[in-house]
N, C-alpha and C positions, 0 to 999 in steps of 0.2 A: 629402759624404762619407758612401756608403748603402751598405749588405753587398752588394750587387752588386759594387763598385768596392773594397770590403774581401778581396770572394773572388776576384778577379781579382789583386788585388795580393798576396793569398799563394800563388795558386800558379804565380806566375809567380817570386817569392821559393824556391815550393819546387822547381818543374821549370828555372829558371835562363836559358828562353829563352821568347821570347812565343808561340812555335810549339808549346813542349811545355804550355805552360800551355793554348794555347786547345786542345788537342785533352782536354786533364785537362776545361776546362768545358763542353766540345761547342760552342764560338764558331768563329770564321772569326778569323785572326790578327790581321786590323785590328778586331775587336770589341775584342777583349783589349785591343790595344795603346791603344784610343781610352780603355778603360774606366780605364788606366794612367795617361793623360794628364789627363782629367778629376779624377782625384784629386789628382793633384801641383797644378795649377791652384787645386785648391779650397783645400788646404792649403798653397799658395804657396810650397812646397819640391820639393826636385829625390827622389824615392825610389830610384829606378836609375839607375848610369852603363853609359850602353851603350858594350860592349867588343866586339870582332869573336868572341872568346871566348862571349858573352850577358851577360846584364843582373844587376849584382854590385849589391846592397846599396850605399846612401850611409848615414854614421851616422843620419839622421833614419829614414830606410831601416828601419833594426834597431830603433831604436826601437820604428816604429810595427808591425812585424811582431808581437812578443810580446804588443803591446796588441790587436792586430788576430787573432788568436790565441784570444785571452781573448772577445771581442765575442762571435766569430763559434759560439765555445761555447756562449754564453751565451745568445744567441740562438736556436739551437738547441735549447737545454731549455725553452726560452720555447717555442716552436713544440710541442715535443712535450708541454708542462705543458695549452697549451692544445685543443691537438686530442685529444691522450688514447692519442697513437700509440705503440707502445716506442720503446724508443731500442737503435740497432744499435751495438754495438762494432766493428770492424770488425781483427781481427792476422792479422797473416802469421807462420807459423814456419814452422823445417825440418820436414822431411817424415817423419823418425826423430821430432821433439821431436810431431807431430803425432799421430801414433801411440802415443807412450809417456806424454807428460806431458799434453795437451791435455785427456784425458778427466776425470781428476780436476777439473781450475784448471774445465770448464765446470759439474761437476756441484755446484762449493763455490760460483761464482758463482750458478746458480741459485737455490740455498739463499739465498745473504746478498741475492741483487738480484733476486726472479724477474723482476721488470720490464724484463731489458735483457735483449735479444739478442747472444749468443757468435757472431758472424760467423768464422771461423775459416779461413784458407787456406794451402795447403802450396805454400812458393815456396824457391827458394834463394837465399840469403842476398843477392847481391847484389840483388833485386826488391826482399825487404822492405825494404830500406833503403831503396832510390827510393823504393818508395811508403810509408813512414813522413816520406820528406822531403817530400814531393811531395803529403803527405795524404788521399793514396786509404786510408791504413793508418792505424785511429786507436794502437796498436804494434806492435812487430817481437819475438818469441824466435826467438833464436840463443844456437850458442853463443860463449863470447868467453873471455879470462884477462886477469889486470894489471888497473890501474887505471884503463883510460881505453876507452872503444869503441874495437877494432879492436886493440888490442895481442896476439891471436893470431897477425894478421899479414893483415889489410886494411883496406881506406881507406874507415872512415865519411864520412858530410855529415856537415857542421857543425851543430852548436848542437844534436847530442842529447842525451837524459838517458837514465840508466839506471838499473836497480836488481839487484843479483843476488837472484836469489829461491830458490838449490836450486846444485846441484853435479852434473857427470855425472864419476864415476870411470871413469878407465883400467885398461887390465891389457894388459901384451905376454901374448897367450897358443897356445900350440900342439898339438894332437895328441898324446896321449902318447909313442908313435914317432915322432912325424912330424918333416919336415926343420925343421933349426934355422937354416939358411942365407937359404934367400930370405924377404924383407920383402913381405908383402901387401898392397898399399895401394889405398886410392881413388883417384878424382881428385884434381890439387892442390885445386883451389877448395872441398874439402868439411875441414868444421874437423877431424874427426878425422887426415885426411891433414896438417893444419897442423901438429896436436897433436905426429904423429909424425915427420914432416919437424923440429921441435926439438929433439926426444931423440936422434933417427939419423942427422941429415943428408940432403944432399940425394943422394947417393951409397949404394956399397953393391948385393948382386942385391937387385933387386925386380921384381914382378911388380904392375901396375896394374889392377884391376878396375872394374867399373862400381857396386858400391854395397859399404854394409856389411853387406848380406846376402849376396854375394856372395864377399866376403870370409871370412865368416863360414864357411860352407859350403867355401870350397876348407880353410883353415887344419882343419876338423874328417875332413877326405878327409887332411890330413899333408901337402899342401903346400907347406906354412911357415907363417911367425910373422905374428902381426898383431899393429897396437893397438887393442883394440875399446871400445865402450862397456858401463858395467855393467848396463845396462837391453837388450843386445843378446846379451850373453854369462850371466846368470845360470844359467840351466837348464844351460846346459854346461856351467858351473864342477863344479853340483852333482853331473850326472851323471857328472862326471869325463871328458868327451869332449875337454875345452878343459881345459891347466892354467897355471896362472900361469907363466910366466919371468921373468925379471931380465933389463937393470932395471926398474926400477917408473917409471910413467910419472905427472907430477902431470894432478890434476883436472880438468876444465874448467869456468867458470862457467855457469849456465843463467842469461841475463843477457834483461830487458825490453826494449826503448827506446825512446823517446818523443820527438818533438819539444818542444824546452826549453817552457815554459810552460802545457802544457797537462795536470799534476799533474791539475790537480782533477777534471777533465772522467773519470779515469781511477782516480782512488780505490780504487772496488769494482773494478774491474778489478784492478789493483797485489794487493789486498788476498788477494783470491782466489789470485792467483797466487805470491803469497808463505806463504800457509798450507800 
């Protein structure tokens, strides 16, 4: 059992297929498959069940996965300590959170751990979840609700842990003399749209627009009402260009997600996010 085999094993577990793992590792599928075969032979156990849908972890495979992640994280920490290189933590976040929440998090992390570089990428939610599951991202920052990942209305990959580090307040708003009938919404995969649908259902007179910014500007022009997050409308509420309406809309959780068992390597990042 060596580190290359463990990296291949973790990649296959995250990607769910040999081909997907090979792409992540920069290997030919045959090479990735050979790593798994040699690892299984050296341990004397079957780590994956081969199915038409992909590679499914066996019970020994699930046990190894948690341990393998810890071993690889420790090996990386040793490498950085020996070489003197800086550690990079890769975080994927929704674009609106990159613009509004990540600057403060980056500053707090720099003050607490100046030896860590925070690499932030703006991504849609499904790519954040895929990246965390496959190991190309260390953590993801997204909007959710409830006591488990995905309770807002999306399907997460298994084995994700999470920490709620804040909330995003939502409000139904409109221009003071605007149209109260038309509901302005973003696309169906947007977290704010999901929250809107939970309050109003899928029906009624609607106009779908491309972004939170577009929805806000249409609402300011009196072309409808909209559910919008606090950071997008604070100035407009203060200026009176938008006013709150009934009903009240429940807040969303600002949620950090990561693969189970990797809390140790993310402790300082989680601290900066929750401060």
